C-alpha positions as CSV (number, residue, x, y, z in Angstrom):
1,M,-4.4,-54.1,60.8
2,S,-2.5,-56.1,63.3
3,Q,0.9,-54.8,62.2
4,G,0.4,-51.4,63.9
5,T,-0.9,-49.9,60.7
6,L,-4.3,-48.7,59.6
7,H,-3.5,-49.5,56.0
8,S,-4.7,-52.6,54.1
9,I,-1.7,-54.6,52.7
10,I,-1.5,-56.0,49.2
11,L,0.9,-59.0,48.8
12,I,2.0,-59.6,45.2
13,D,4.3,-61.6,43.1
14,D,6.9,-58.9,42.7
15,E,8.4,-60.5,39.6
16,C,5.0,-60.3,37.7
17,A,4.7,-57.5,35.3
18,M,0.9,-57.6,35.5
19,C,1.0,-57.3,39.3
20,N,3.4,-54.4,39.1
21,R,1.0,-52.7,36.7
22,L,-1.8,-53.2,39.1
23,I,0.2,-51.7,41.9
24,R,1.1,-48.7,39.8
25,L,-2.6,-48.2,39.2
26,V,-3.3,-48.5,43.0
27,A,-0.5,-46.0,43.8
28,A,-1.9,-43.5,41.3
29,A,-5.6,-43.9,42.3
30,D,-5.3,-44.4,46.1
31,S,-6.3,-40.9,47.0
32,K,-7.2,-41.9,50.6
33,D,-3.8,-43.6,51.2
34,L,-5.5,-46.9,52.2
35,F,-3.0,-49.4,50.8
36,R,0.6,-50.6,51.4
37,I,2.3,-53.1,49.1
38,T,4.9,-55.9,49.6
39,G,6.1,-58.9,47.7
40,L,5.1,-62.4,48.7
41,D,8.8,-63.3,49.0
42,S,9.9,-60.2,50.8
43,I,10.9,-60.2,54.5
44,Q,7.8,-58.3,55.3
45,G,5.6,-60.5,53.1
46,L,6.9,-63.7,54.6
47,A,6.4,-62.4,58.1
48,L,2.8,-61.4,57.3
49,L,2.1,-64.8,55.7
50,E,3.3,-66.4,58.9
51,N,1.3,-64.0,61.2
52,Y,-1.8,-64.7,59.2
53,H,-1.1,-68.5,59.1
54,I,-1.1,-68.5,55.3
55,D,0.9,-71.6,54.2
56,N,2.4,-71.9,50.7
57,P,0.4,-69.2,49.0
58,G,1.9,-69.7,45.6
59,K,3.0,-66.8,43.4
60,D,-0.2,-66.9,41.5
61,R,-2.2,-65.5,44.4
62,L,-2.8,-61.8,45.0
63,I,-3.6,-61.4,48.7
64,L,-5.2,-58.5,50.5
65,L,-5.0,-58.2,54.3
66,E,-7.7,-55.8,55.4
67,Q,-8.5,-55.3,59.1
68,N,-7.4,-58.8,60.0
69,A,-9.4,-60.4,57.2
70,I,-7.8,-62.2,54.3
71,Y,-9.0,-61.9,50.7
72,E,-7.5,-63.6,47.7
73,A,-7.7,-63.8,44.0
74,S,-10.7,-62.1,42.4
75,E,-12.2,-61.0,45.7
76,A,-9.0,-59.2,46.6
77,I,-9.1,-57.5,43.2
78,C,-12.7,-56.4,43.6
79,R,-12.1,-55.1,47.1
80,I,-9.1,-53.1,46.0
81,L,-10.9,-51.6,43.0
82,N,-13.9,-50.7,45.1
83,Q,-11.7,-48.5,47.2
84,L,-9.9,-46.7,44.4
85,K,-10.9,-43.4,43.0
86,Y,-12.2,-43.8,39.4
87,Y,-12.2,-47.6,39.6
88,S,-14.9,-48.5,42.2
89,W,-17.4,-49.0,39.4
90,L,-15.2,-51.7,37.9
91,G,-15.0,-53.6,41.3
92,T,-18.8,-53.4,41.6
93,C,-19.3,-54.7,38.0
94,L,-16.9,-57.6,38.6
95,R,-18.8,-58.5,41.8
96,V,-21.9,-59.2,39.7
97,L,-20.2,-62.2,38.2
98,P,-20.3,-65.5,40.2
99,V,-17.2,-66.0,42.4
100,K,-16.4,-69.4,40.8
101,F,-16.3,-67.7,37.3
102,R,-14.3,-64.7,38.5
103,D,-11.7,-67.0,40.2
104,S,-11.6,-69.3,37.2
105,V,-10.7,-66.3,35.0
106,Y,-8.3,-65.0,37.6
107,Y,-6.4,-68.3,38.0
108,T,-6.3,-68.9,34.2
109,I,-4.6,-65.5,33.8
110,A,-2.4,-66.0,36.8
111,R,-1.1,-69.3,35.5
112,N,-0.1,-67.7,32.2
113,R,0.9,-64.2,33.4
114,Y,4.5,-64.5,32.6
115,K,3.7,-65.7,29.0
116,I,1.1,-62.9,28.5
117,F,2.7,-60.0,30.4
118,G,6.3,-61.0,31.0
119,K,8.4,-60.6,34.1
120,A,9.0,-57.3,35.9
121,K,12.6,-56.2,35.5
122,K,12.8,-53.0,37.4
123,C,11.1,-51.4,40.3
124,S,9.4,-48.1,39.8
125,T,11.1,-45.0,41.3
126,D,7.9,-43.0,41.0
127,E,7.3,-41.4,44.4
128,K,3.6,-42.4,44.3
129,F,4.6,-46.0,44.0
130,T,7.6,-46.1,46.4
131,K,5.7,-44.5,49.2
132,K,3.3,-47.5,49.1
133,I,6.0,-50.1,49.6
134,L,5.8,-51.7,53.1
135,R,9.1,-51.4,54.8
């Protein structure tokens, strides 16, 4: 990664309860300590978006920055899952589906995520989660 780290960085909508659940899953299953997490609107997130020349990402996008490559939406989800203990099979299964279909499902859920999952109200204090936060 260009930011002086060997970790892949996941940028999320930190108000989204679904995104926060995904991040808790990542924190629990990331046995190789591959990932760091930050919000799209955080100081670190905004700096990363600028460094990677990502304009107006919108809060409905999950972004994975991995070795100077940018992955979004369903591809980011697949790449994250592929690297997690116990979940790599799911990432592989999702990749069988056509990208247009995966992204269509992803963006349909993303547009309705607050209605379906609600908003996140409190950050986790779980050590596995907090050590993943990019500071």
